[in-house]
Kinemage of the C-alpha trace (Angstrom):
@kinemage 1
@onewidth
@group {chain A} dominant
@subgroup {mainchain}
@vectorlist {calphas} color= white
{ca met a 1} P 14.726 12.828 -35.966
{ca ala a 2} L 15.373 13.170 -32.235
{ca lys a 3} L 14.481 10.127 -30.215
{ca thr a 4} L 11.435 10.391 -27.987
{ca pro a 5} L 12.475 9.898 -24.340
{ca leu a 6} L 11.319 6.618 -22.848
{ca arg a 7} L 9.516 8.445 -20.049
{ca val a 8} L 7.400 10.301 -22.627
{ca ile a 9} L 6.440 7.070 -24.386
{ca phe a 10} L 5.630 5.604 -20.985
{ca ala a 11} L 3.388 8.552 -20.134
{ca val a 12} L 1.480 8.292 -23.394
{ca phe a 13} L 0.722 4.600 -22.982
{ca val a 14} L 0.139 4.540 -19.254
{ca phe a 15} L -1.816 7.702 -18.751
{ca ala a 16} L -3.965 7.891 -21.864
{ca gly a 17} L -7.551 7.917 -20.667
{ca ala a 18} L -6.460 7.677 -17.032
{ca cys a 19} L -8.181 10.905 -16.057
{ca ala a 20} L -11.700 10.059 -17.162
{ca arg a 21} L -14.170 10.915 -14.401
{ca glu a 22} L -16.608 8.076 -13.794
{ca asp a 23} L -19.970 8.722 -12.200
{ca val a 24} L -19.564 6.411 -9.229
{ca gly a 25} L -22.599 7.607 -7.300
{ca ala a 26} L -22.823 8.744 -3.693
{ca ala a 27} L -20.239 7.452 -1.241
{ca lys a 28} L -21.132 5.926 2.106
{ca tyr a 29} L -19.050 8.558 3.912
{ca ala a 30} L -19.536 12.148 2.735
{ca leu a 31} L -16.625 14.569 2.925
{ca asp a 32} L -18.213 16.359 5.903
{ca gln a 33} L -18.174 13.052 7.802
{ca cys a 34} L -14.412 12.787 7.436
{ca arg a 35} L -11.393 14.533 8.925
{ca arg a 36} L -7.632 14.263 8.933
{ca val a 37} L -5.864 12.999 12.068
{ca ala a 38} L -2.264 14.167 12.258
{ca leu a 39} L 0.368 11.636 13.316
{ca ile a 40} L 3.434 12.928 15.159
{ca asp a 41} L 6.511 10.772 15.635
{ca ala a 42} L 7.147 10.719 19.379
{ca ala a 43} L 10.929 10.473 18.958
{ca ser a 44} L 11.484 13.250 16.402
{ca gly a 45} L 8.425 15.409 17.007
{ca glu a 46} L 7.909 15.583 13.244
{ca ala a 47} L 4.703 14.973 11.313
{ca ile a 48} L 4.510 11.500 9.806
{ca arg a 49} L 4.079 11.486 6.038
{ca gly a 50} L 3.634 8.503 3.743
{ca ala a 51} L 1.439 6.085 5.719
{ca glu a 52} L 1.493 3.836 2.656
{ca asp a 53} L -0.104 0.686 4.079
{ca leu a 54} L -2.265 -0.378 7.015
{ca ala a 55} L -2.950 -3.662 8.811
{ca leu a 56} L -5.727 -4.329 11.291
{ca asp a 57} L -5.522 -6.267 14.558
{ca ala a 58} L -9.236 -6.435 15.273
{ca gly a 59} L -8.819 -8.708 18.298
{ca gln a 60} L -6.743 -6.195 20.230
{ca gly a 61} L -8.254 -3.101 18.657
{ca arg a 62} L -5.110 -1.849 16.935
{ca leu a 63} L -4.169 -0.411 13.586
{ca phe a 64} L -0.612 -0.952 12.340
{ca val a 65} L 0.820 1.703 10.034
{ca ser a 66} L 3.867 1.460 7.781
{ca ala a 67} L 5.188 4.913 6.942
{ca tyr a 68} L 8.126 6.733 5.428
{ca asp a 69} L 8.463 9.806 3.252
{ca arg a 70} L 9.255 8.025 -0.005
{ca arg a 71} L 9.957 11.148 -2.007
{ca ala a 72} L 12.370 12.486 0.633
{ca val a 73} L 14.229 9.165 0.742
{ca glu a 74} L 14.449 8.916 -3.044
{ca arg a 75} L 15.689 12.495 -3.279
{ca ala a 76} L 18.375 11.905 -0.629
{ca ala a 77} L 19.475 8.671 -2.331
{ca arg a 78} L 19.622 10.373 -5.732
{ca arg a 79} L 21.816 13.110 -4.259
{ca lys a 80} L 24.052 10.431 -2.699
{ca gln a 81} L 23.635 11.839 0.766
{ca glu a 82} L 25.489 10.012 3.530
{ca val a 83} L 22.375 9.534 5.672
{ca leu a 84} L 18.876 8.765 4.387
{ca pro a 85} L 15.601 9.684 6.130
{ca gln a 86} L 14.030 6.777 7.995
{ca gly a 87} L 10.489 5.570 8.589
{ca gly a 88} L 8.615 3.628 11.221
{ca val a 89} L 6.062 0.927 11.997
{ca tyr a 90} L 3.405 2.275 14.329
{ca ala a 91} L 0.556 0.824 16.402
{ca ile a 92} L -2.506 2.993 17.030
{ca ala a 93} L -5.409 2.167 19.335
{ca leu a 94} L -8.641 2.198 17.353
{ca ser a 95} L -10.444 3.727 20.342
{ca glu a 96} L -8.138 6.758 20.174
{ca leu a 97} L -8.158 7.044 16.400
{ca phe a 98} L -11.957 7.004 16.153
{ca asp a 99} L -12.551 9.292 19.139
{ca pro a 100} L -14.386 12.239 17.508
{ca gln a 101} L -12.245 14.641 19.539
{ca thr a 102} L -8.960 13.267 18.204
{ca thr a 103} L -7.186 15.535 15.739
{ca glu a 104} L -3.592 14.526 16.514
{ca leu a 105} L -1.822 11.447 17.880
{ca arg a 106} L 1.767 11.103 19.081
{ca val a 107} L 2.995 7.627 18.210
{ca ala a 108} L 6.276 5.771 18.658
{ca ser a 109} L 7.674 3.286 16.177
{ca leu a 110} L 7.581 -0.311 17.379
{ca thr a 111} L 11.120 -0.769 16.112
{ca asp a 112} L 14.183 1.393 15.551
{ca pro a 113} L 15.820 1.961 12.149
{ca ser a 114} L 19.165 0.926 13.641
{ca asp a 115} L 17.764 -2.594 14.078
{ca phe a 116} L 17.878 -3.118 10.301
{ca ser a 117} L 20.765 -3.416 7.916
{ca gly a 118} L 19.909 -0.867 5.237
{ca gly a 119} L 17.529 1.133 7.407
{ca leu a 120} L 13.782 1.125 7.977
{ca his a 121} L 11.575 2.036 5.006
{ca pro a 122} L 8.441 -0.100 5.497
{ca his a 123} L 6.199 -0.578 2.475
{ca gly a 124} L 3.508 -3.314 2.333
{ca ile a 125} L 2.544 -4.588 5.794
{ca asp a 126} L 0.419 -7.342 7.344
{ca tyr a 127} L -0.419 -8.626 10.819
{ca asp a 128} L 0.407 -12.298 11.360
{ca glu a 129} L -2.173 -13.106 14.036
{ca ala a 130} L -1.003 -16.701 14.542
{ca asn a 131} L 2.463 -15.524 15.609
{ca asn a 132} L 1.474 -12.070 16.928
{ca glu a 133} L 4.043 -10.538 14.593
{ca ile a 134} L 4.095 -7.796 12.003
{ca val a 135} L 5.486 -8.735 8.601
{ca phe a 136} L 6.442 -6.109 6.053
{ca val a 137} L 8.372 -5.368 2.902
{ca asn a 138} L 11.310 -3.232 3.979
{ca arg a 139} L 12.819 -1.175 1.164
{ca thr a 140} L 16.348 -1.103 2.506
{ca phe a 141} L 19.187 0.792 0.843
{ca glu a 142} L 22.733 -0.455 0.260
{ca arg a 143} L 25.803 1.535 -0.734
{ca lys a 144} L 27.281 0.788 -4.154
{ca gly a 145} L 30.308 3.074 -4.150
{ca arg a 146} L 28.832 6.482 -3.363
{ca ala a 147} L 25.455 5.570 -4.840
{ca trp a 148} L 22.510 3.948 -3.081
{ca lys a 149} L 20.648 0.877 -4.335
{ca met a 150} L 17.189 -0.062 -3.056
{ca val a 151} L 16.988 -3.713 -1.959
{ca pro a 152} L 13.603 -4.986 -0.699
{ca arg a 153} L 13.642 -7.499 2.152
{ca leu a 154} L 10.917 -9.324 4.060
{ca gln a 155} L 11.027 -8.479 7.771
{ca arg a 156} L 9.283 -9.605 10.961
{ca ile a 157} L 8.976 -7.780 14.284
{ca gly a 158} L 7.035 -8.427 17.467
{ca ala a 159} L 3.603 -6.834 17.389
{ca asn a 160} L 3.808 -5.539 20.956
{ca gly a 161} L 7.103 -3.733 20.589
{ca glu a 162} L 9.163 -6.597 21.975
{ca met a 163} L 12.897 -6.431 21.395
{ca tyr a 164} L 12.596 -8.916 18.586
{ca val a 165} L 13.531 -8.478 14.965
{ca gly a 166} L 13.449 -11.577 12.788
{ca ala a 167} L 16.148 -12.332 10.256
{ca ala a 168} L 15.490 -10.671 6.926
{ca ala a 169} L 14.325 -12.909 4.095
{ca lys a 170} L 15.128 -12.314 0.445
{ca ala a 171} L 12.396 -10.769 -1.648
{ca his a 172} L 11.714 -10.284 -5.344
{ca cys a 173} L 13.444 -7.146 -6.641
{ca ala a 174} L 9.989 -5.629 -7.250
{ca ala a 175} L 8.351 -6.848 -4.024
{ca asn a 176} L 5.389 -4.641 -3.152
{ca asp a 177} L 2.997 -6.139 -0.591
{ca leu a 178} L 2.564 -9.345 1.374
{ca thr a 179} L 0.003 -11.409 3.250
{ca ala a 180} L 0.555 -13.931 6.037
{ca thr a 181} L -1.290 -17.257 5.676
{ca ala a 182} L -1.221 -20.604 7.464
{ca ala a 183} L 0.873 -21.899 4.558
{ca gly a 184} L 3.407 -19.061 4.853
{ca leu a 185} L 3.970 -15.665 3.276
{ca tyr a 186} L 2.786 -14.611 -0.158
{ca thr a 187} L 4.388 -11.532 -1.705
{ca ser a 188} L 3.263 -9.480 -4.679
{ca phe a 189} L 5.808 -8.263 -7.242
{ca asp a 190} L 4.675 -5.347 -9.398
{ca his a 191} L 7.090 -6.084 -12.266
{ca ala a 192} L 8.662 -9.313 -13.457
{ca ser a 193} L 11.826 -7.397 -14.390
{ca cys a 194} L 13.575 -4.607 -12.526
{ca gly a 195} L 15.568 -3.400 -15.537
{ca ile a 196} L 14.553 -2.169 -18.973
{ca gly a 197} L 12.065 -5.029 -19.123
{ca gly a 198} L 10.061 -3.343 -16.363
{ca ser a 199} L 9.684 -0.224 -18.531
{ca leu a 200} L 8.432 -2.383 -21.402
{ca glu a 201} L 5.898 -3.997 -19.076
{ca asn a 202} L 4.601 -0.504 -18.288
{ca ile a 203} L 4.527 0.707 -21.882
{ca phe a 204} L 2.701 -2.312 -23.282
{ca arg a 205} L 0.760 -3.168 -20.099
{ca leu a 206} L 2.220 -6.660 -20.112
{ca lys a 207} L 0.773 -9.136 -17.652
{ca arg a 208} L 3.982 -10.484 -16.145
{ca ser a 209} L 3.762 -9.413 -12.514
{ca gly a 210} L 2.027 -11.437 -9.839
{ca val a 211} L 2.467 -13.332 -6.589
{ca ala a 212} L 5.334 -15.332 -5.106
{ca asp a 213} L 5.508 -17.732 -2.192
{ca glu a 214} L 8.686 -18.317 -0.216
{ca gln a 215} L 10.131 -20.455 -3.036
{ca gly a 216} L 9.376 -18.146 -5.950
{ca pro a 217} L 6.603 -16.933 -8.307
{ca val a 218} L 3.352 -18.918 -8.246
{ca phe a 219} L 1.233 -16.539 -10.363
{ca ser a 220} L 2.552 -14.245 -13.111
{ca asn a 221} L -0.444 -12.937 -15.036
{ca ala a 222} L -1.262 -9.466 -13.703
{ca ala a 223} L -0.536 -5.943 -14.907
{ca phe a 224} L 1.218 -4.283 -11.939
{ca ala a 225} L 0.342 -6.633 -9.063
{ca asn a 226} L 0.062 -4.453 -5.985
{ca gly a 227} L -1.880 -4.997 -2.737
{ca leu a 228} L -2.469 -8.474 -1.311
{ca ala a 229} L -5.000 -9.868 1.152
{ca thr a 230} L -6.186 -13.289 2.276
{ca thr a 231} L -9.944 -13.676 1.814
{ca ser a 232} L -12.140 -15.178 4.510
{ca asp a 233} L -12.310 -18.477 2.584
{ca gly a 234} L -8.546 -18.740 2.097
{ca gly a 235} L -8.240 -17.187 -1.357
{ca ile a 236} L -5.492 -14.724 -2.232
{ca ala a 237} L -6.737 -11.365 -3.506
{ca val a 238} L -4.269 -9.302 -5.543
{ca ala a 239} L -4.807 -5.759 -6.775
{ca ala a 240} L -4.021 -5.605 -10.502
{ca thr a 241} L -3.479 -1.845 -10.545
{ca arg a 242} L -3.229 -1.302 -14.278
{ca glu a 243} L -6.234 -3.549 -14.964
{ca ser a 244} L -8.563 -1.630 -12.589
{ca ala a 245} L -9.418 -4.950 -11.005
{ca val a 246} L -8.842 -7.265 -8.068
{ca leu a 247} L -8.034 -10.861 -8.968
{ca val a 248} L -9.056 -13.541 -6.482
{ca leu a 249} L -6.679 -16.496 -6.710
{ca glu a 250} L -6.846 -20.053 -5.398
{ca lys a 251} L -4.469 -22.990 -5.163
{ca asp a 252} L -3.955 -24.850 -8.416
{ca gly a 253} L -1.411 -27.558 -7.693
{ca asp a 254} L 1.853 -25.844 -6.812
{ca arg a 255} L 0.671 -22.546 -8.260
{ca leu a 256} L -2.182 -20.080 -7.904
{ca gly a 257} L -4.911 -19.716 -10.528
{ca glu a 258} L -7.501 -16.997 -11.072
{ca arg a 259} L -10.859 -17.877 -9.514
{ca ser a 260} L -12.700 -14.608 -10.073
{ca arg a 261} L -12.225 -10.996 -11.041
{ca ile a 262} L -13.703 -7.831 -9.516
{ca glu a 263} L -13.851 -4.793 -11.806
{ca leu a 264} L -13.317 -1.513 -9.954
{ca pro a 265} L -13.907 2.216 -10.687
{ca gly a 266} L -10.221 3.103 -10.418
{ca arg a 267} L -6.748 1.638 -10.097
{ca pro a 268} L -6.458 -0.423 -6.890
{ca asp a 269} L -3.503 -0.047 -4.562
{ca asn a 270} L -3.532 -1.821 -1.175
{ca leu a 271} L -6.224 -4.202 0.101
{ca thr a 272} L -7.571 -5.114 3.526
{ca val a 273} L -10.407 -7.380 4.666
{ca ala a 274} L -13.437 -6.052 6.568
{ca gly a 275} L -15.127 -7.952 9.373
{ca asn a 276} L -17.838 -9.271 7.032
{ca gly a 277} L -15.254 -10.651 4.594
{ca asp a 278} L -15.503 -7.839 2.034
{ca leu a 279} L -12.313 -6.460 0.507
{ca val a 280} L -11.557 -2.795 1.145
{ca ala a 281} L -9.507 -1.248 -1.648
{ca ala a 282} L -7.940 2.188 -1.997
{ca leu a 283} L -8.180 3.318 -5.629
{ca his a 284} L -6.377 5.896 -7.744
{ca pro a 285} L -8.855 7.542 -10.152
{ca ser a 286} L -5.975 9.276 -11.984
{ca leu a 287} L -2.560 7.676 -12.414
{ca met a 288} L -1.380 10.827 -14.176
{ca lys a 289} L -2.066 13.027 -11.161
{ca leu a 290} L -0.624 10.422 -8.819
{ca ala a 291} L 2.610 10.241 -10.806
{ca ala a 292} L 2.889 14.026 -10.965
{ca ala a 293} L 2.345 14.415 -7.232
{ca arg a 294} L 4.770 11.587 -6.435
{ca lys a 295} L 7.589 12.817 -8.630
{ca thr a 296} L 7.321 16.583 -8.261
{ca gly a 297} L 5.911 16.978 -4.770
{ca gly a 298} L 3.402 19.469 -6.184
{ca gly a 299} L -0.300 19.106 -6.770
{ca lys a 300} L -2.682 16.548 -5.381
{ca ser a 301} L -4.131 13.234 -6.515
{ca pro a 302} L -7.766 12.097 -6.082
{ca ser a 303} L -8.694 9.468 -3.510
{ca arg a 304} L -11.372 6.807 -3.800
{ca ile a 305} L -12.077 3.892 -1.468
{ca val a 306} L -14.434 0.990 -2.167
{ca arg a 307} L -15.646 -2.192 -0.519
{ca ala a 308} L -16.061 -5.267 -2.729
{ca asn a 309} L -17.622 -8.655 -2.081
{ca pro a 310} L -15.215 -11.332 -3.367
{ca leu a 311} L -18.061 -13.804 -3.967
{ca thr a 312} L -20.667 -11.618 -5.689
{ca gln a 313} L -18.219 -9.013 -7.098
{ca asn a 314} L -20.581 -6.265 -5.891
{ca val a 315} L -18.782 -2.958 -5.240
{ca met a 316} L -19.770 -0.126 -2.874
{ca val a 317} L -18.062 3.278 -2.851
{ca leu a 318} L -17.070 4.229 0.700
{ca phe a 319} L -15.222 7.499 0.075
{ca asp a 320} L -14.676 9.677 -2.984
{ca asp a 321} L -12.583 12.842 -3.094
{ca pro a 322} L -12.112 13.621 -6.809
{ca lys a 323} L -10.492 17.004 -6.132
{ca ala a 324} L -8.333 15.740 -3.248
{ca ser a 325} L -9.795 18.557 -1.175
{ca leu a 326} L -9.453 16.578 2.051
{ca phe a 327} L -7.033 13.705 1.425
{ca ser a 328} L -4.656 13.110 -1.448
{ca ala a 329} L -3.753 9.736 -3.001
{ca ala a 330} L -5.155 7.278 -0.470
{ca thr a 331} L -3.196 4.024 -0.840
{ca ala a 332} L -4.659 1.852 1.937
{ca ala a 333} L -7.860 1.748 3.981
{ca val a 334} L -9.581 -0.275 6.688
{ca glu a 335} L -13.217 -0.249 7.724
{ca thr a 336} L -14.350 -1.251 11.210
{ca asp a 337} L -17.628 -0.880 13.105
{ca ala a 338} L -16.330 2.529 14.234
{ca gly a 339} L -15.732 3.845 10.732
{ca leu a 340} L -13.184 4.154 7.950
{ca ala a 341} L -9.462 4.976 8.194
{ca ala a 342} L -7.028 5.489 5.324
{ca gly a 343} L -3.382 6.306 4.723
{ca ser a 344} L -1.545 7.842 1.783
{ca val a 345} L 1.837 7.421 0.153
{ca ile a 346} L 2.241 11.212 -0.212
{ca asp a 347} L -0.059 12.908 2.290
{ca asp a 348} L 0.310 13.541 6.029
{ca gly a 349} L -1.442 11.622 8.791
{ca leu a 350} L -4.554 9.504 8.349
{ca leu a 351} L -8.034 10.050 6.975
{ca val a 352} L -10.808 9.131 9.451
{ca cys a 353} L -14.486 8.914 8.480
{ca gln a 354} L -17.470 8.196 10.737
{ca glu a 355} L -21.182 8.170 10.026
{ca leu a 356} L -22.977 11.004 11.786
{ca lys a 357} L -25.235 9.841 14.608
């Protein structure tokens, strides 16, 4: 009998039941209260795609965006092209983004790809307010013969576009997101293994991913640990994507232990913290559609955004687009007094929602 390809086994286990449509009720922001704001790179003049993660600087009224076209980079690396597409880290004034007349913004990256060994492909991002720096997981690429190998590194740059790039720090091979705390950086790793063991983690939904500090893993009991955020009381919230939950962790000696769990109506990606301390999570209602859109470049994937109270575990739906008619595969969102903004790993620009006056 012919062997079943591993990717088929993976699909069966991962995606079974992933497309069920929950009745999540009415969202705070209706589709007619939302619009897309195009982002144009000031240097290239091209539309910015893949605003995968967002970080808020509420004090100075700025939104930081990490963006690169992941599918284009992966395709170029697979074809062993000499030069790979690059991304950028952008700062956007909230006043401009939430101006009802804004439909397009020209933005310049705060740093140049040539500043980084292996290029600039920013993934998870956070704003380190204490040092006025942006920290991010940079998915750099190194040549191995003619082939490319992705090597994640932890990077720091000045938040005001200063000519400052910190020395890269080593990261877990599956580093995904990070959060800056008074005690240092915490990084999520979405798989414990980056080889065949990672495929087994997917197939059997093994809880081996988690959170690392600057010395190594301090929590390893999540199924696909993804977004990270520091709660208002100092806890570490981690999105357990394949558990449809956010785990709130706290210090337990030299490690982190689970304090509480928030069940969500979808698979959480990145997390941010609202002004009232609630967690804002971008969810994927269908991993099957997300995977298809990511790998083939065709089709769309639903978007859902929720706000969750880490103390009461109450969840409110902020935005729901089950047909991806407006915005496909939202992966990060922030909510301010002005409204809601979201980015996507595969779509163009940003989603902006505001309550009608």
